[in-house]
N, C-alpha and C positions, 0 to 999 in steps of 0.2 A: 755390436753396432746394429742399430735398427735401420730399416730401409727409409730412404728419403721419400717424402710425398711427391708424386709426379703424376703426369697424365690426368686421370680422372680422380686423383686424390685417393690413395689407398686408405682403406679403413683399417686402423690398427687394431683389428679384433683379436690378434694373437695375444696382445697384452691386455686387451679390454679397455684401453685408454689411448688418447693421443699423447704424443711425446711430451712429457712434463706437465700433463694436465690431469686433474681429477683423480678420484680413487678408481681402483680396478673394478670393472663390472663383474657381476656374477656370471657363472657359466651359462645359465639360461639366457640372461640379457645379451651376452656376447654372441651366442649362436643365433638367437632370434633376431638380433639387430642385423647381423650379416644376412640372414635369410630374407628379411624384409627388404634390405637394400638391394639385394640381387633380384628380387621379384618386382621392384617398384615399376621400372620402365615396362617390363613385360606385362604386368598386371594392367597398366593403362592401355596397352595395345590390345590385350585380350578383351577388356571391357568395351573398347571401341569397336572391335570386330563383332562381338556379340550384339552390341546395340545396333550396329549396322545391319547385322543379319535379321534381327527381329523387325527393324524398321522396314526392311525390304521384303518381309514375309508376304505382304500382299502382292508382291511382284514375282514371286518365285515358284519350280516344279521339279523334274527329276533328271539327273544325269546318269542314274543307274539304268543302263539301257542295253539293248541288243538289236539285232537286225533280222527282219524277215526278208526273204528273197525267194525267187522261184521263176518258173516259166509257165506261160499260159498257151495251151494247145487246143486244137479241136479233136474230134474223134478219130480223124485220120492221122494225127500226129503232126499236122502242119501248125506252125506257130500262129498266134493271134495277136497282132500288134494293136495298140490303142485300147486294150481292155481296161476297164476301170476296176482298180483294186481298192477295197475299203477295209481298213483295219480298225477294229473296235475292241477296247478293253472292257471286259464284262463286269469288272468291279468298280472302275472309276469313270467309265464313259469316254475315256480318251479315244480320239478318232483321227485317222489320217487317210487321205485319199491320194492316189497316184495312178499313173497309167503304165501299162506295159510298153516297152520300146519296140522298135521296128523288127527286132528278132524275138519278140514275145516275152522278153524277160523284164522283171521288175525287181527293185531293191529298195527297202525302206529302213534306213539306219536310225539310230537314236530313238528307238521305240522303248518306252518304259517297261520294266519287267512286269509280268503278270499273266493272266489268262485271257485269251483272245479268240475272237471270231473274225475270220477273213472271208470277204465275199468278192468274187470276180464276175464282172458283167461285160458283155459285148453284144453289139447289134447282130441279130440273127441267131443268137445262141441263148439257151436257158442259163440263168444265173446259177452259180455253184457257191455254196456256203460251207466253209470248213470250220468246224467248232472243236472245242476241247484242246486248243493249242496253248501251250505254255512256253513263254519266252524267258530264258535264263540270262544271267549277267554275261556280257561279252560274247553271247552266242550268235552264230549265224544259222538261223533256223530256216531250212528250205521247206517251202510249202508250194507245191506245183498244182496246177489246175488243168483239168480236161473238160472243156465245155461242150455239152451235147447241143445239137441243133434244135432250135425251138424258139418260143417266145421269151423275150428277156424278162417278162413279168413272172415267169415260172422260175421257181428256185428249187434246186436240188441240194439237200442238206447232207453233208458227209461228216461223220464223226470218226476221225482217223488220226492216229498218232503220227507225228512227223518221223522221217527216217532217222534211224539211230546212228548211221555212219556219217562221218563228217566229210562231205564231198566238196566243200568250198573253202577249207582252211587246212593248214599244214602244221600248226603248232602242236606241241605235246602238252596236254593239260585237259582239265575237265572241271565241271561245276559240282560243288557240294551243295545239294538242294536243301530247301528249308526243312523238309521232313527228316532228312538225315541229321541236320544240325540239331533239331529239337528232340528227336526221339531215340537216337542211338545213345548207348550208355557212355557217359564221359565222366571220368573221375577228376573232378575239379571244374567241369563244365567250361572248359577252355576250347574255343573253336579251332585253335591252331592244331589241336590233337587230331582233327579230322583230315588235315593235310596229309597225314601219314597213311591214309587210305589209298593214295595214288601210287601207281607204279613209278619206279625211279626215285622214290623218296626214302631216305633213311634218317636215323637219329644217332648222333654221336654219344660220347660219354656224358651221362647225365650229371648235373651239378656244376658243370663248367660255365663260365660266363658266355661262351660261344653258343650255348643252348639257351641263353636267356634265363638260366636258373641259378645264376650266381648270387652273391650276397646282396646285390643291389636290384634284383628283380624278384621280390619275395612272392610274386603271384604265381610262379611256376614256369614251366617250359614255355618258351616263346620263339622257338626256331626249329629248323630242320635242315637237312642236306639234300639238295636236289641235283641229280645228274652228276654226282661227284664233286660238287662245288661246296665251298665252305659255308657254314651256317651263318657267318657274319655277312655274307654277300647276297642275302635275300632282300626283297623289297616288299614291304607291307603297305597296303592302301586301304583306306576306308572311304567309300563313296568316291573313289578316284583321287583322294588327297593323301599325301605322304603321311605315313604313320610310323616312322622310324626315329627312335631316339638316336642321338648322334654319337654317343661314346662307344658303344659296342654293337649298335644297329639292331637292338631288340625292339619289340613292339611298344607303342605308347598306349593308345586306347586298346582296351580289351572288351569289346562289346559282349553283352550277355547273349547267350544262345537264343533267348526269347526275343531279343531285339534284332536278331540277324535274319535277313531275308534269305540269303544264300551267299556263296562266295566262289570266285573262280580261282583255280590254282593253275599257274603256268609252270610246268616242270622244266621246260626247255623251249627255246626258239619262239617266243611270243611275237606278235606283230610289232612293227617299228614304233608304234604308238607307246609301247612300254619299254622302259629302260632302267638305268641306275641299278642294275643287278646283273651279276654273272651267275647267280643261283636262281632260286624260284621266285615267283611273284604271286602274291595273294591279294586279291581285290575283293574286299568285303562290302556288301550292300546292306544298309540299315533299312528296316521295314518302313512302309509308308501307309497312310490311311487310304480308305476306299469309301464307296458310297454307303456301305453298311457299317454300323457301329460294331466293332469287334475288339476283344480284349481277353485278358486272362489274369488270374490271381493264383500264385503258386507258393509252395513251401517244400524245400528239399531238406530232409532231416537225416542226420547221421548220429549214431550213438554207439559207443564202444561195446555196449551190452550185446549188440548184434554181431560183432566182429570176431574173427578168429585171431589167434596169436601169431605174431611174426615168428619166423624160424629161430631167431636169436633170443626171443623171449622164452621159447620152449627150452633153450639150452642153458639158461642161467641157473645159478645155484638157488634162485628164488622161484622154483618151479611152481609153487603154489600161489604166487602173486597173481593178481588180476591183470587183465589187459590195461595198459595206461588209459586213463580217462580221456574220452574224445567226445565232444559235444559240438555239433555244427548245425546251424540253421542258415539256409540260403533261400531267401524269400524275395518276392517282388510282385510286380503287376505291370501289365501293358494295357494300353487303350488307344484305339485309333478309329477314325471315322470321318464323316464329312463336316466341314464348316458350311459349305454350300455344295449340293450334289452336282456331280459331273464337272466340278470346277475348282473347289478348294478343299483341301484335306489336312488332317493332322494325325500325328502318331507320337506317343510318348511311352517311356518305360522307366521303371526304377527297379534296381536290384540291390539287396543288402546281404551281407554275410557276417555272421557272428560265430566265431570258432574258438574253442579251447581244446588244445590237443596235447596229449602226453606223448612225447617223442621217444623213439627207441634208438639209443646211441651206445654202441659198443666201442670202447677205447682200448688200445693196446697200451699197457702201463708197465713200469718196472715192478719187479717183485719186491716184497719187503726186504729181502736179503740184498738185492741190488741197491735199494735206497740206502741201506746201511753201508754200502761200499763193498759188499762181498759178491763176487761174480762167479764163484764156484769154479767150474772147469774152464771157463772162458779166460784165456790169457789176457791180462790187462798190463799195458806197458806204460812206463813213466815218461811223459813227453819231455821232461826236463833233462833226461839222460841221452837225448839224441846225439849220436856221434858217428863219424865215418867207420865203416866196417873194414878193419885191416885185412880181412880175408877176401873181400870183394871190393876192389877199388871202384869208386863212383857210387857205391851204395852205402846205406846207413843202417844202424841198428839202435835198439833201445833196450833198457833193462826192465824186466817185468817186476811188478809189485809182488812182494812175498805173499804167497798163497792167493794170489789174484785178489787181494783185498787192499783197498785204498785206506790208508790211515786217516783217522778222523782229523788229525792235525793238518792234513793236506787239503781238507775240504773247507773252502772259504764260506763265510756266513751267507752270502746271497745264494750260493749253490745249495747249502744245507736247507735253507728255508724253501727254496723253489722245489727241490726234489721231494720234500715233505708234503707238498701240495697234492701229490698223487695219492689217491686212496688205495686201500687194500683191494686185491682182486676179488670179485664176486662171481666171475664166470670163467672157469678154467684157471690156469696157473698165472696168467698175466693179462687178463682182460677184465674190464670193469663195465658193467651194464648200468645205464642211468636213464631215467625217464623224466626229464624236465618238462614243464608245461610251456606251450607256445600259445599266445593270444593273438588273434587276428580279427580286424574289423574292416569291412569293405562297404562302400556305398557308391553307387553309380547311377547315372540317368542319361537318357537321350531324349531330345525333343526335336521333332521334325514337322515342317509345314510344306505342303505341295500346292502349287497354284497353276492353273491353265489360263493363258491370256490370249487375246486377239484371235479367237476362233482357232485354237490349237496352233497358232503361229509361234507362240512362246510357251515352253514347258519349263517351269522353274521351280527350285526348292531351296530351302534353308534347313540346316541341321546344326544343333549345338549338343555336345556331349561332355560329361564330366565324370571323373572317378576319383575316389579317395581311398587309400589303403593305410591302415595302421597295423604294424606287426611288432609284437613284443617277443624278441628272439632270446631264448635262454642260452647258456653255455652248455658244454658237454659233460662237465664234471663239477660237482659241488665243491666249495671250499671247505677245508677242515674246520673244526670247531675253534681251534686256537692256532691260526697260521703264523703268529709271531710278528706280524706287521699288519698295517691297515690295507685292506683290499676290498674288492667288490664281492658280489654274491657267488660268482662262479670262478673256478680255478682255470678254466680254459675251454677250448673248442676243438672240433675235429673237422676234417674236410667234408665228411658226410653231413655236417651240421648246417652247411650253407653260410653260416655267419656266426660270429661270437655274440655274447650277450649284448644286445643293443635294441634301441627303439628306432623303428623305421616309420617315416611318414612319406607317402608317395601320392601326389595329386596329379591327375592328368586332365587335360582339356583338349577338345577338338571341335572344329566347325567347318562348314562349307556353305557357300552360296553358289548356285549353278543355274545357268540359263541355256536351254537348247532352242535356238531360233530357226524356223523353217522359212527360208527365202522362197524356195520352191520345192517341189518333191525331189528335185535333183541337186539342190544346193542347200546345205544345212550347216549351222555353226553351233558348236557346243563350247561354252566358256564357263570357267569356274574359278573361284578363289577360296582359299581356306587356310587353316592353321592347325597345328598340333603342338601340345606342350606337355612337358614331363618335369615335375618338380619333386626332387628327392631331398629329404632331410633325415640324416642318419646319425645317431648319437650313441656312443658306447656308454653303458651304465656306470662304469667306474672311472670316467674320464677326469673327474675333478678330485681324484684320490692320488696323492703322491706316493704310490706304492713303490716305485723303483728307488726313490730317495730313501724310504724307510728300509728297503732291502739292503741298501748299501751299494747300489749301482749308480754312480754319479753321472751328472750331465744328461739325464733322461727326463725326469719329472721337471727339471729346471729349464728345459730347452725353450719351449713356447707354451707356458701354462695358460689356460688349463688344458689345451689340446694334447699335450704330451703326458698327461697324467694317466694313471691306471697301470695295470700289470703289463710289462713288456711282453713281446711275442717270443717265447722260448720254444724252439722247434728242434727237438732231437729226432733225427731221421728214424723212421719206423715206429715211433711212439706218438702218443697223443700230444698235441701242442698244449702249452700253457699260455695264458694271456691272449691278447688280441691277435687275430690272424688276418685281418682285413684293414685296408687303409681308411678307417673311419676315425674321426668324424668326417662326414661327407655332405656337402651342400651342393646341389646341382639344379640349375634352372635352364632347361633346354626348350627353346621355342623355334618352331619352323613356320615360315610363311610361304605360301605357294600361290601362283597364278598360272593358268594355262588355257589355251584355246585350241580347238580342233575344228577344221573345216573339211567337209565332205562334199565331193562333186561326183555325180554319177552321169556318165555319158556312154551310150552304147554298151559295150561289154566291159567297160572300165569303171571301177569304183575307186576313186582317188581320194586319199585322206592325207592332210598335212596339218601340222600344228607345231606349237612351241610350248615350252614349260620353263618357268623360273622358280627356284627355291632359294630363300634366304634363311640361313641357319644361324641361330644365336645359342651359345652355350656359356653361361656364367657358372663358374664352379669354384669350390674350395674343397680340394681333395688331394692329398699328397700321394705319391706313388707307393711309398711304404708308410707304415704308421709312424707318427711323430715320436711315439714311445719306443720305436726301434724293433728290428728283427735280430734275434740271436740264434744262429743256426749251429747245431751240434751234430757231429757224426763221429765215426770211429777213427778218423784219420790221425788224431793225436794220441790215441791210446792203443793203436795196433803196433806191429813191429816194423812199420814203414813200408812193408811189402804186401800188405793186405791181410795178414794173419792176425787173429785176435782183435781186441779192442771192442768198445761199446760206446754208442752215443751217450748213454747215461753216465758212463765213467767219465767221458769228456765234460759232461755237464757238472758232475760232482767236483771235478778239478777246476771248473770255471773257465775253460778254454774253448770259446766258440770257433768253429771253422770259418764263419763269416758273420760280420755285423753289418747291418745296413739301416739307414734311417733317412727319410726325406722330410724336409721342413719347408712348408709353404708359408711365405711371409705375407702373402696377400691374395685376394681372390683374382680370378682371371676372367676375361670376357672374350671368348673366341667367336669369330665371325667367318662366314664363307658364303659364296654365291655358287649356285649350280644352274647352268643354262643348257637347254637342249632344243633341237628341232628335228622333225622327221618328215618323211614322205613315204606313203604306202600306196601301192597300186595293186588291187586285186583284179586280175585280168581274166575274164571268162573267155578263154581261147576258143572253146567249143563246148558242146553240151556235156562232154565228159571231162575236159581238162580245164583246171583253174590254176593260174600262177599267182603266187603271193610274193610280190617284189617290194622290198623296203630298203630305206636308208635312214639311219639315225646319226646325228652328230651331238656329242655330249662334251661340255666344257665344265670341268670342276676346278674352280680357282683355288689356289692354296689358301690355307687358313691365315687369318690375320688376328691380331689381338687389339682390343680397343685402345690400349695405351702403348702399343708397340713392345710389349714385354714378351718377346720371343727371342731366343738366341740359338743359332745353329753352329755346328762345328765347322771350322775352316780346315779343309783337307790338304792344305799346303804343308808338306812334311817338314819344311824348314821352320815353320812357326805356327804350329797348330794351337788353337785356343777356341773356346766355345763362344767367345763374345766378339770375335772379329767380324762376324756377320750378324749384327744385331738388327732387330726390327725397329729399334728406337729411332733410327735415322730414316733416310729416304727409302730404303728397301723394306717395305712393310711385309714382304714375304720371307724375310730372313734368308735370302739367297736362293730360294726355291723357284724353279721355272714353271710356267704354266704350259701344260700339254694341250695344244689345240688340235691334235691329230687323232682324236678319238672318233673316227668314222666307223660306223657299224653297219655294213651291208647285210641284208637278210634276203634269202630267196627260198621259196618253197613251192611245192606243187601238190595237187590232189587230182588223181585220175581215176575215174570210174571204169572198172574193168568190165562190169556187166551192165546191160541195158536196163535191167530192172532196178538199178541203183542200190544193190545190196552189197557190192564189193568195191572197195576203194583202196588204192595204193597212195600213200602220202609220204612225202620226204621233205626235208628242210635242212638248211645250213645257215648259220648266222654268227655274227660277232657281237659281243656284249661287253659293256664296261660297268665298273662300279666305282663310286667315289670312295675316297679314303675315309676311314672312321677317325673320330677325334682322338681315340686311344692311341693312334699312330702319330699323325702330324701334331696333335695337341701336346705331344711330349716336349716340344720346343718351349712350351710354357712351364714345363716341369724340369727346367734346366738351370744351371748356374748362369747368372747370379740370382735369379728370381726364386729358385727352389733348389738349394744345395742338397745333393744326395751324398751322404757319407757312407763309404764302403770300406770295410777293413777285412781283407782276405789274405792272410799271410802265406797261404799254400798249405801243403800237407806235412812238411817236415818240422819247421820251427814254429813254435806257438807265437801268437800275437798278443792282443790285448786280453786281459782277464776280465771277468765280470766286475771285479773290484776296481778296474780301471775305468769302466763306464765308457761314455762317448763324449768327446769334446762338445761343448755347447756351440751350436751353429751360429754363424755370423753372416750378414749380408756382404758379400765380397764381389765388387765389380772387377772382373778379371779380363785383362786386355792383352795378355801375352802368354806364351807357353811357360815362361819362367814363373809368372805369377800363379798359373794353374798348378805347376809342379810344387811350388812353395805351399800353396793352400792344401794340396794333397798330402804333403809331408806333415803338415800341421793337423791333419785329420779333419779338415773342413770340407773337402771335396773328394769323392771317391768314384763318382760316376758322371759321365757326360753323355747327353743325348745328341745323336747326330742323325738327321733326316736327310735322305738322298735328295740332293739339289736337282738332279736331272729326273724330274717327276715323270714316270711312266705308269699310268694308272692300271690297276689290275683288269685283265680282260679274259674272256673265255671264248673259245671257238666251239660251237656246238653243232652237231649234225645227227640226223636220225632218219630212219626209214621204217614205216610200219604198214601193215595190211589190216584193214577192218572188214569184217564180213558179218552180215546179219543173217541169222538162221531162223526160219519160221517167223513168228511175230515178235520182234523186239529183242531177240537174243543176240547180243553183240559179242563177237570174238575179236580181240585186238592183240596182234603179235607184232613186236617190233624190236629194233636195235636202236640204242641211244649211246652216243659217244660225245666226249668233250675233252678239250685241252685248256688248262688254265695257264696263263702267262702273266709275268710281272706280279705275282702274288705278294701281297704285303707281308713281310716277315722281319725278323730281327735277330742279331747275334752280336757278340762282343768282338769288336775290331781290335781290341788291345789285349786279347787273350795271349798269355805267355805260352811258349813252347815248354813241354815237359823237361824236367831236369832238376839237378841238385842246386843248392845255393839260393840266393835271393831271387824271389819271383820277379821283382821289378827289372832286373838286368836282362830278362828274357822276353820282355814285352816288345812288340814291334814298333810302337810309337815312343821311342826313347825320350824325346823332349818332354813327354808327360808320362813317364814310366811308372809313376806312383798312382796313376789313375787306374783303378782295378777294372773298371768297366767303361768302355767306349761303346755305348749301346747304339749300334747302327740299325736304323729302321729304313728299309728300302724295298724296292719292287724287284725282287730277284727270285722268288719262288716259282715253281712250275708243278703242274699236275696233269694226270691223264685219267680218263674214265671210259670204260666200256661196259655196257650192260644190255642184257636181254630183258625187255619189259613186256609183260603180258597182262591182259585183263579179260575177264568174262563178266558180262553184265546183263541183267534181265529185269525189266519192270513189268509187272502184271497189272491188269486193269483194276483189280480189287485193292490195289495199294501195296501189295507185297513187292519187295525189291530185293535183289541179291547182287553183290559185286565181290568178285574174287580177283586179287592181283598177286602176281609173283614177279620178283625182280632177282635176277642173277647178275651180279656185277662185281667189278673190281676197280677200286680207286687207289691211285698211287700218287704220292707227292714227295717233296723234298724239304718241307718245312711246315711249321704250324703257325697259325695266325698270332700276331702280337696281341696280348691281353685275352687270349682265348680261354684261359682258365682250365684247359684240358688236364686231366689227372692220370691218363694212361701213357703219357709220354712227356719227357722233360723237354722244355723249350731250348732253342739254341742248337749248337753243334759240338760234338766231342772234339773235333779238329777243324778249326775254321779254314784250314788250307785243304781240306778234303770234304767239302760239303756234299759231294756225290754219295758219300757213305750214308747220308741221311735219307736218300731216296728209298722209300719203302711204302708199304700199305698205309693209306691215310688213317688217322686216328679214328675216323668215323666209318671206315670201310666195313661193309657188311656183305658177305658173299651171297647169302640166301635170305630173302625176306618174303614172307607170305602173309597176306591180310585178307580175311574174309569178313564182310560186313553185310548185314541184312535186316530188313524189317518184314516180319511175317504176320499177316493177318490170319489168325487161326480160324479155319472154316467150320465153325460150330454154330448151329442153330440160326443160320442166316435167314431162314424163312419162318422162323418161329415168331410168335406174338405173345403179348402179355408178359406174365411173370417169367415164363421160360426164356423169352428173349432178353429180358432184363438181367437174368442170371447167367445164361449160357453164351449169349452173343457179346461181341465187342472185345474179345480177348486178343492179345497181341504179344509176340515175343521178338525182341530186337537184340542183336548181338554183334560184337566185334571180337574176332579171333586173330591173334597176332603170334607168328612164329618167326624167329630171327636167329641167325647164327651169331657166334660171339664176336666181340670187338677185339682189335689187336692189343698186344701188351709188349712193352719193351723192358726186359730185365736190365737193371742198371745198378752199378756198384753203389752201395750205401756210403762207402768211404773211398775216396779217390786216392791213389798213390802217385798221381801225375805231378804233384807239387806245382801246379800252375794256376790255381784258383779259377779253374774253368767251369763251364756249365755242368758237365757231368763226365763220368767215365763209364764206358761200356765194359762188361766182363769179356773174358775169352770164353768162347763157346766150345766145349769139348765133346758134347753130344747134343742130341736134338732138344731135349727138355720138355717135349710134349708127352704127357703121360697118357696111357691108354684110358679110354673113357671110364672103364670100371675102376680105375685106381685114383681118379681125381676126387678130391674132397676139399672141404673148406679149410682144412689144416694143411693141405698139400695139393694145390691146384696144378702146379707144374714142378718139374724136378729141378730144384735149385742147385743140386750137385753138378748139373751139366754146365754151370756157369761159375768160373773161378776168376780170382783176381789176376790181372796181367802182371808181368814183371814190373818192377818199379820204373816209373818214368816212361811207360809204354802204353799207347792207346790199345783198347780192347778191340777184338776182331768180330764180336757179336754184332748182329744187325739190329735195326730198329723195327718195332712192331712185328716181331717174328713169331710170337705165340698168340694164342687166342683165349679170350676169357669165356665166361659162361654164356650159354645161349639164353634166349628169351622165349617163354611159352606163356601166353596170357589169354584168358577168356573172360570177357566182360559181358554180362547178360542183363537185359531188362525185361521184366514180365509185367504186363499192365492190363488193366480192365477199364473200358470206357462205359459210363452210364449216361444215357440221355436224360436231360433234365427238362421238366415240363414248363419251365418259366419263359422260355424263349426258343424259337426255332433254331436248331443248330447248337444249342447250349449243351455242354456235357461236363461231367465230372470224371476225372481220371485219377485212378490210384495206380501207383507204379512201385515196384520193388526192383532195385538194381543191385547186382552183385559184381564187384570188381575183384578180379583174380578169383573167379568162381571156384577153381580147384584148389585154392590156397597153396599154390606152388611157390617155392622159394626161388625167386629170380634174383640171383646174386649180382652184386657189383663186381668190378674188376678186383683181382687179387693184388696184394702188396707186391710191387715189382722190385723191391730193393734186395740186392744180393749182399749177404754178409751180416744180416740181422735176423734174430729169431722169427720176426713176423714175416719174413720173405716168403712169398708163395701162399700166404694165408688170406682168407676172406672173412671180413668182420661185419658186413652189412648187406642188406638187400637193396634193390633199386628203389623201392618205395619206403622201406623201413616199417612196413605193416603187412599183416596177413590179409586174408579175405576181408573185404569191407562191404557192408550192406547200407544202402541208401533207400529211404522210403520217401515217396513223393505223393503229394496231393495237389491237384491242379483243376481249376475251373476255367473253361474256355467258352467263349460265346462269340 
């Protein structure tokens, strides 16, 4: 039964035709038609916004700003009221005048970033001019004046750096400056990497969606963990405009480092102006033009001929093979300058990437003997002989296969063909090394125009940005020459591979229009509007091949062709996967529109700022939760002795009995919509010369998601008649029963107190409440619910087998279900196995953050910062199965708590019930020298504890959900991203050679520079987990019993035995394990990245130079390993098969011309 047309008229792209009309469209036509239809309205809006932006370019300047403030005194220390303060930008001619107040203080907010000269004048005093001042994003730069007695026409010029201590603000955070962004060595040249230079920042398990490095963000890492908060709970801004995609909250635009002026990182407790985050906030500023024409042309070259081998390349049987070919060109240009001097400016940049990379993938595979059914000394039991144990009432036993060998007659055709897809080992007894090629193309640009109007009364600017990425991702294993059925080019993927064989197209847009209006020096308005957009189009290469049908697995290829074509996902625990491992095809068009205004009023000792912000989020998507071709999970549960001894996932695969089958079928695209509103009030109160109070209040309202045609369905928690469609959004309740939480009040209070009269020591403290909106991966699950997207789940438990591969999966139907009886009947028929349930009593995630630190300046500009940072996370968004059965013998359905729907294997409850705590010592040592040399060292000693992981996080070092839903406290443990020790040293060093030389000697010996980032970090947590459960409850996982510590001495750890697996044993049948979560630690990280460069002055133009640079990533070629396999009961348990990067030392050569 096909879905009826309703609402905005579903496009029947699943069949490629409308009901009863015309021939089926081709795969490309079907996908591209859907992609075009989903983009149509958004494209119109984007064109409209861009047209408006450029039409307004003659009216527009900059919202990337900071604040100058200070006090004017005479030589005796008395304040000078009414002094005239003149602020002039040396590059653009921007100018603002104001007067000091009755207590001698002045404050000038919304000053564009750049280099400044500030002059103070007063009758009866000589004028004082401060030069060499640099204003950074969101900075409060204190510039004090002492006026000597004399004629005002006389000017005293002072070149002096501003104080390095922050005596006027209490937030935890800092600015990453332009020179750091452009000159520190960055592997991938992603600005987010520099966030990790800050104290209090860590990075979790790489490769998970939570880090933004999952299958659908092919550009690399896009996130971080700040002050113990989840990586999904950060907020990214570009020029003050929201830059977060809605599904998992990773970044949209990724500005090139050449286009980035600088960015501010708030690790904790930002001013009330900033919100929508319980984690960190990153505000990136794009460069602007100046009175001088400036620009650059550059090319970053990578070639495998310069690289070292990865650790696992050196260990393969093919020791003589060359490093996999790697060719990369990252090239581009920037240009900025005046349209009209001191008035109108432009800036633009383009960056392209062309990359061909041979990947290093090590897969754990069955041995040839195992593929033949011979498991040697491992006991293999026949699941069809399961019977009560007469000697142990309540327990069961099975008969072993003779000689632990499965007869060929017991191996069904699909199993035989699938197992034969595994190649022979070429690296050790059961590992396969493969180096497929990945192709990537990137193109991106930014265009910006700045304009000053009405004698500096209006400073306005417009920017438009676009990026496009195409990635051709290969699989992790090649197909055999004669697989015996039609299939694609690759046999399967691996979790280290990020994605299976697929083509990805990712297009991003962003833009902003901003106006800062000066009513008076004490009253200013900053208003802006903008948008950001994320278009993803991902297609598996084998999607139009009916592989499952030819294999003999019915109901898969035939479900929703062509989207259910290709090789199904075959996932034996502890071994490399076969087939698709990601829910593609995926089409996602995510557009955010934003408007906000900020009003600042300065009176006496108060700087009061208030404002509002509105964001409208659109997400049109076609992406099922599981692949339409299905997941088939295999472990040792059906081939062990029912009590955890013996068995093998490969043996279960050979017999064709999966532990669980799941498939999600999306019948139509969805259009999710949401509003976010907020307002704030901030008062920075200068109580005295030494004490400043930062007082703020923010109110955030995140309205629940809606769907354009009301296609959301929530679960009814009435135990008497539960059903997923009793609270539909098709009727009057567009929120599907969810309530709006209007109580998100976020007070913030902080102080900064100068301990010393010379301004060199300050104590700073803060406390604040912060909220984050839910990501669409959570509430959007209501669109991935019956009847709109039936999720079929078959989980028979661990005793009696369920469906065989030869039984396949019933073809899904569109079933409007309105009662528990109908749901149960559909579940019995195999049409529904999972229901999504989102907490109706919405309480959005929040964090309470507090901190205290002392900053002290030693000598000239040496800053020492030592502090404590703490946080508590509440109402963290998490998920677990409400219908999880209790352990025991017999039918699993009889032990599920929701008996009216007892055949529903998973009642996936997504709610706000998680909690976390964090305590950390954060330290920083920083020094900037006048010659351009800079050094920063940070150390964080911290502990993060929580009781759940985020939904859709993609974390790989801990299984989601709970072992026992009635004992969720057992899950309280170190966070998956918890790092005890982290040290980062970064620096730019101007080598002092031949500075006074001239001629040829100067050209050769001067201008050398060395830049480096050194990172040292302790290991991430690991949770040993049973590869095969004996609970017989179809639960999330089973922990082992821990009989000894399991941590090996440092000298005994190796990639083949990272921890002692013998310390973890299978619990008695039907018993939860007593081992904890995240109790062990993985490998530590030691990384040195170095850049060595030479600048040559060019004679064609003043300030023009040629730069040659050599960069080495992982200079020492150290093997920084990924987490070990945490499965207990499989040969791969405790082993490590890959490094974090998959590559050894890499060299990058750079040529750049700047003027």
